[in-house]
C-alpha positions as CSV (number, residue, x, y, z in Angstrom):
1,M,0.3,-0.1,0.2
2,P,1.2,3.4,-1.0
3,F,2.3,5.7,2.0
4,E,-0.4,8.2,2.4
5,I,-0.8,11.6,4.4
6,H,-3.0,11.2,7.3
7,P,-6.6,13.3,6.3
8,Q,-6.4,15.8,9.0
9,L,-3.0,17.2,7.8
10,L,-3.9,17.2,4.3
11,A,-7.1,19.1,5.4
12,D,-4.9,21.6,7.4
13,C,-2.1,22.0,5.2
14,H,-0.5,22.7,1.7
15,V,1.4,19.6,0.4
16,L,4.8,21.3,-0.8
17,G,6.9,18.6,-1.6
18,R,9.5,16.4,-0.3
19,V,13.0,16.0,1.0
20,G,14.1,12.5,0.1
21,S,11.3,10.2,2.0
22,C,9.8,12.8,4.0
23,H,6.9,15.3,3.0
24,I,6.9,18.8,3.5
25,L,3.7,20.5,4.5
26,L,3.1,24.0,5.0
27,N,0.2,24.7,7.6
28,G,-2.7,26.8,6.2
29,H,-2.7,29.3,9.4
30,A,-0.4,32.4,8.1
31,A,-0.2,34.2,11.4
32,V,3.1,32.1,11.7
33,P,5.3,30.4,9.6
34,W,4.8,26.7,10.7
35,M,5.7,23.9,8.5
36,I,5.2,19.9,9.0
37,V,7.9,17.0,8.0
38,V,6.1,14.0,7.6
39,P,8.3,11.2,7.4
40,E,7.2,8.2,5.4
41,T,7.3,5.4,8.4
42,K,4.8,3.0,10.0
43,T,6.4,4.1,13.3
44,T,4.4,6.5,15.2
45,D,7.1,8.3,17.8
46,Y,10.2,10.3,16.6
47,L,12.3,8.6,19.2
48,D,11.6,5.2,18.3
49,L,13.0,5.7,14.7
50,P,16.2,3.9,13.8
51,A,19.1,5.8,14.8
52,A,20.2,6.4,11.4
53,E,16.7,7.1,10.1
54,R,16.1,9.9,13.2
55,E,19.4,11.2,12.4
56,T,18.1,11.8,8.7
57,V,14.7,13.3,9.5
58,G,16.3,15.7,12.2
59,E,18.4,16.7,9.3
60,I,15.6,17.4,7.3
61,C,13.7,19.3,9.9
62,A,17.1,21.6,10.7
63,A,17.3,22.4,7.2
64,V,13.5,23.2,7.3
65,A,14.1,25.6,10.3
66,R,17.0,27.4,8.6
67,F,14.6,27.9,5.6
68,I,11.9,29.2,7.7
69,K,14.4,31.4,9.6
70,S,15.9,32.9,6.0
71,H,12.5,33.1,4.2
72,W,10.9,35.1,7.1
73,Q,13.9,36.8,8.6
74,L,13.3,35.2,12.1
75,E,15.6,34.4,15.0
76,K,13.8,31.7,16.5
77,T,12.1,28.3,15.7
78,N,10.2,25.5,17.6
79,F,10.4,22.2,16.7
80,A,7.7,19.5,18.3
81,G,6.3,16.1,17.5
82,L,3.2,15.8,19.3
83,G,0.7,13.3,17.6
84,N,-2.1,13.4,19.8
85,V,-4.7,14.1,17.4
86,V,-3.1,12.9,14.3
87,P,-1.2,9.9,15.1
88,Q,1.1,9.8,12.2
89,L,4.5,10.6,12.8
90,H,5.0,14.4,11.9
91,L,7.0,17.1,13.3
92,H,6.1,21.0,13.5
93,V,8.8,23.2,12.1
94,I,7.5,26.5,13.7
95,G,9.0,30.1,12.9
96,R,8.1,32.6,16.3
97,K,9.2,36.4,16.9
98,P,7.8,38.7,19.4
99,T,5.3,40.5,17.4
100,D,3.6,37.0,16.7
101,P,-0.1,36.8,17.8
102,C,1.0,34.1,20.6
103,W,4.4,35.1,21.8
104,P,6.0,33.8,23.8
105,G,3.7,31.4,24.4
106,P,2.4,28.0,22.5
107,I,0.8,28.6,19.2
108,W,-1.8,25.5,20.0
109,G,-5.1,26.9,20.9
110,F,-4.0,30.3,21.1
111,L,-4.0,31.3,17.0
112,P,-6.4,33.9,16.2
113,A,-8.7,33.1,13.5
114,K,-7.6,31.4,10.7
115,T,-5.5,33.9,8.0
116,P,-5.0,32.0,4.9
117,Y,-2.1,32.1,2.6
118,T,-2.5,33.5,-0.6
119,E,-1.8,31.0,-3.6
120,Q,0.9,33.5,-4.9
121,E,2.5,33.5,-1.3
122,V,2.3,29.5,-1.3
123,T,4.0,29.5,-5.0
124,D,7.0,32.1,-3.3
125,I,7.4,29.8,-0.7
126,V,8.1,26.5,-2.7
127,A,9.9,28.8,-5.2
128,G,12.4,29.6,-2.1
129,L,12.3,26.1,-1.0
130,Q,13.4,25.0,-4.4
131,T,16.4,27.3,-4.4
132,D,17.3,27.1,-0.4
133,L,16.3,23.4,0.7
134,P,19.0,21.1,-0.3
135,G,17.0,17.9,-2.2
136,F,13.3,19.6,-2.1
137,Q,11.6,18.4,-4.9
138,T,7.8,19.1,-5.7
139,D,5.4,16.1,-5.8
């Protein structure tokens, strides 16, 4: 059976492309730059991945964090893997700044009404990933 991204992630995010066996998603809420890395695995917890795979996924997340900092000109990113609502392994990489609507608290449950990205903004982000994220490919 081919790998499928969880329906909740598909409902909440733009699927941008992939790096290796990791899918790169953009949360649809534009209030904060928020990307999600979804490795192709049946493992549900990041820390349960085999060491080599955990290292690869971690490096991809670090590259996504560097992209977020550069693209949005930020100094801070948050990194999390919750999985309480969506059981599929997915890792959140979120750009933060003192002027974002939830600073300094968490974003979950505290973001204002959803502000969606425009089609052009998503296109520009994909173009930035193609230039700045090593190994990035659109699906």
